[in-house]
N, C-alpha and C positions, 0 to 999 in steps of 0.2 A: 379320399372321397367323403363328402359330407353325408352324415347320417340322415335318414328320413325321419321326420318328426313322428312321434308316437301319439296316437289318439287312444287313450286307455280303453274306451268302449269298444274299439275295434279289436282289442285283444280277446274279448269274449267270443266274437264270431270266428276269429282266426283260430282260437283254441279249439272250438267245436269242430271246425273244418279239419284240423290236424288230428285230433284225438277222438272225435266222436262224442256222443252223449248230448243230452239236452240241458243238463244243469250248468249254471254259470260258474266259472272258476272264481276264486278269490284273486284279487290283483294287488300286487305290492310294488312299491316304487322306491328306488334308492338313487340319489342324485350323484352326478359327477361333481368335480370341484375345480376351481381355479385358485391357485395359491397366489395371493397378492404379494407377499414377500416372506422370505425365510426359506430359501432353497437349499436343499441338501443339509439342512440342519436337523431334520427329524431323526435320522439314524445316528446322529451325534448327540441326541438327547437334549436338543436345544429348543428354540421357540419357532413356531410357524404361525401363519396368519391367513388361512384360506377362507373362502366362502363356498358354500354349497350352491349348486346351479339348478336352474329349472330343467336343463337337459338331464335326463335320467335313464336308468334301466328299469323296465317294467317286466314283471313276471306274473303270468296267469297260472295258477296252480289249483289242482283238484286231486283229492285222494283217490287211490285206485287199489284194485285187488290183485294185480298181476305180479306183485312181488318185486317190482323194479322202480327205479327212477327212469322215466322217459323224458328226454329233453329235446327241444327243437329251438333253433335260433332263426329268427326272421332275417337278420342281417347276413348270416353265413349261409343260410338256406341249407342247413345241415341238421340231421337228427342223430341222437345217440341214446343208448340205454345201458344201464348197469343194474345187476341184481342187488337187492338190498344187502344180501349177505356178502357181497363182494366189495362193499364200500371200504370196510376196515383195511383190507389188504391192497386197495387200488394204488396204482402207480401213475405218475405223470405221463401223459401222452403227447405233450407239447402241442395241444390244440385248445380251442376255446372252452371245451368241456372241463378242462382242469380246474377252472375257477369255481365251477359248481360242485364238482366231485370233491375238490379240496375242502370246500366249506362243509359238505356233508360228512366227510371224514372227521373234520375238526369238531363238528357238533357231536358226533358219536363219542369221540375221545373226551368230550366235556360232560358225558353222561346223558345226552339227549338222544333218544331213539329216533332215527330217521325212518319215516314211514313211506310206504309205496305211494308214488304220486306221478302225475304228468305235469310238466312245466313247459309253458310257451314263453320264450324270452324275446323281448324287443327292446332295443336301446336307441336313443338318439344322441348318445354321447359318442362323438367320433373317435374311432380307434386310432392311436398313434398321434393324437393331438396334444398330449400332455394334460388332458382334462380328466384323467383317471377313469377311463371306461372300465378298467379291471376292478377297481374298488366298488364301482357301481354294481357290477354283476355279482360280486362277492356278497355285498351287503343285502342286495335284493334277494339273492339265493338264501341267505341266512334267515331273513324274515319269512320268505315263502315256505321254507322247510320247517320252520318253527310253527307257523300257523297261529293258532289261538294260544299256544303255550307261551309262557312268559320267561324271559331271560333278561338279566340286567343289561342295560345298554352298553356299559363298558365291556362286558363280556362278549357281546356281539361284535364290538370293534375288534377285540382280540382274536375272535374266531376268524373273522375276515383277514386280519393281518397274518395269523399263523397259516392260513390257506395260501396266502401270497408267498410267504417266506419259506415255509416248510414243505409245501406240496408243489406249488408252481416253481419255487426256487429262486425268487427275486429277493435280494437282501435289502429290502426297502424299509423305511420307517413307518410309523403308525398313522401319519397324517391323513392319508387318503381315506382310509376306512373311518377314521374319527370324524372327518368333515362330513362324510356321507351319512353318518348316524346322527350327528349333533347339529346339523345346519339349522339356521334360523333366518326367517325372512327379514331383510333389511340390515342384517348384521354380519360382520366377519367374526371368526372364532380365533381368539388368541390361545393357542394350545401350548402348554408346557409338556414337552414330549418325555420328560423324565418323571414328573409326578402324575402325568396324564390328567391334570386338571385343566380347566379352560375358563375363559371369561368371554362374554360377547361384547363387541365394540360396534356401536351403531356407525354406519358409513355415512359420510356427508351426502346430502341429496344434491349438492351443487356439482357433482361430477358423475359421469357415466363410466362404467367399467366395460371396456371392449376388448375381447380376445381376438387375435388375428392368427388364423391357421396358415402357416407357411406351406402346407401341403407336402412337406418333405419330412422324412424320418431316416436319418443316416444309420446304417447298420452298425456303426461303431458304438451306438448307444448302450446296448446290453452289456457288452464286455467292459466298456469304459465305466459304467456304473459300478460294477464290481471292483474295478481298479480304484475308484475314488473311495469306496468303503475301506479297502485295504490301506490306501494312502493316509486316510484319516487315522486309522488304527496305528500306523507307523508314526504319525505325528504325536499321538498320545504317548507312545513308548519313549520318544525322544524327550517330550516335555516332562515325563515322570522322572527323568534324571535330575531335574531341577526342583521338582516338587512331587514327592511320592504320593501325595493325596489325590492327584489328578487321575480320574477314572475315565473321563471323556472330555472332548473339547468344550463341552458345556461348562466345565469346571475352571476354565482358563479365562481370566480377565484380559481385556485389551492392553491394559498397562503392563501386566506381568508378561504377556506375550511379547510386547514391544521390547522389553528388557532382555529377552533371551533369544529372540528370533534369529539373530545372526549366527547362533550356534546350532541351528537346526538345518539339516540338509535341505537343498533348494525345493525339491518337489513337495515333501511333506510340509515345509514351511509355508509355501503358497496355498496349499489346500487348507491348512489350519487357519491362515490369515483370513481366507474367505469365510470359513464357518464362524470363527469368533467375531468377526466384524458383522457378519450377517445376523447373528443373534442380537447384537446391539441395534442393528437397523430395524428389526422387528419391534423392539420395545419403543424405539424412537418413532416408528411409523404409527404405532397404536396411539401414542400421545398426540401426534399430529392429527390423526383421524378424529380423536375426541375433541380436539380444538378446532376442527374444520380447517386446518392449515393445508390447503391443497398444494400450494407451491412447495412446501416442505415434503409433503407426501411424494410429489413428483420427483424432487431431487433425490430422495431415498430410492425410488424406483431405478433411476439411472445409475446411482452408485452401486446398487445391487447387481445390475446387469454388467457393469464394467468389472466388478469383482468376479462374476461367473465367467466372463469373457477372458480375462487375463490371469486370474489366480487359480480358479477352479477348472478352467478350460473345458467347459461343457456346452458352449454356445456353438453356432454354426454360421457360415457366411450369410445364409439367407436370413437368419434371425437377427444378426447384427445389422443387416441392411434395413430390415423392418424397424428396428429400434432407432437407428440413425436417421431414417426418413421421418419417422413419427415425431421425434422431438424438435424437428424444424418446422412443424406445422403449427400455426397460431391456435391457441386453445388446447393444446396437448400439454398437460402438466408433466407427464413422464411416461416412460415405456420400459419394459424389461422382458427378458425371457421368463417363461414360467414352465414348470415341469422338470423332468429329468434332464432334458437337454438334447443336443445334436439334432435339432429340428423341432417340430411341434408348433407351439403357439407363443406369441408374445401377449402380454397383458398391458393395457394402456389406460391411463387415467385422463379423461377427456371432458372438457366443458360441454354440457348438453348442446349448446348452440353451435359447437364446432364439429359435432359427430358427422354430419353430412359431408363437409369438406374433408374431414379425416378419411372417411371411407373412399371418397373419390380419388384423393391424391395418393393414398397408400395403394389402392387397387391398381391405378394406372402405372405408378412407378414400379411396383413389383412385377406386374405383367410385362412391362417393357424390358425389365432387367432379366427376368427368368422365364418368360413365356408361360407363366403359370398364374392362374387367378387365385388369389388368397380368399379364404372364407372368413367372414366376420361373425362373431357371436356377441350378442348383448348379454352381459353377465350380471344378472340381477340376483342378489343374495336370496336364496330360497330355503325352504324347510328341509329337514332331514328325512330319513327313510321312514316308511310305515305303510300300513294298508290303505288302499284308496277305496273310498265309498263311491260307487257308481250309481247315479240316479236313473 
């Protein structure tokens, strides 16, 4: 289901209706992201190339004296509360509240006192789309719970990431939280997931970035994600037999891998081949973007998708159909899966003059094939997280 757009001013009235009181809450925003290229490279300490989105999670927050965190989600239509003294020992509930409570717990472990407050949460980042609704709520929660207190932005990234990996229990990389914090209007973020340094790359204005939501999310995704992490670790162990200095797939060049790949078992070999080649594609894509070379950017999109489809095996029939259909449409430079896989979204690089035909043809073909209407998102690079000033 497509999320309902958030009007930040409406959060004030919704907050008052839910929690009472006359004072206006502070409102914080943290965006979702779409990764343009560099999939499953982040937890292998490689390179990624996301943009932050205008779609975001918004949290209205106000301090309280009841000694609790009281939460309410507009989308889930569900409330939850936890005593401030219970945060340190809280355990995962396998519900949406884990993302907020996990952040609160990580803040306290970082030496930040979490104070009693009411939080009204509204997000227009669609869940299950691969656009990182989880990082959006984590980073929005971190900013909301910090309030006027200052914490270095890289530390906020890490708090969100630790909430995801240590509390929620998803062994993901740091890209999603990083993009949500460091997004910039008009630019992608080339992130080095080992050094945690980044540089901004202005995106060519001659192309539109369109995400297409397949509206499917196969249940295989969660378990297969963990499998891929383990398979990459197995590949590192195999490669270390040939070079003991290798600590992650980031340390392996394409030339070196080519010289030894036949001596690595098939499954870890294919997983490693995707990650190592994908790292190179990120660097090549950044160069092409700086040069405004849209045909090359499109070719790299398709190469990336084929690598995920065949070597990493995280695509899905519906996603492959969307990609295969898109690249046959005039004016489409390239298309690929984005996100963790097994459903979610494709991301497409489209000439602005071709966007109308792209939407029409993709929508009709997909609905004819699967009896489902895909949802389209215009992905304009947007600013990162922070407090919103409401006039």
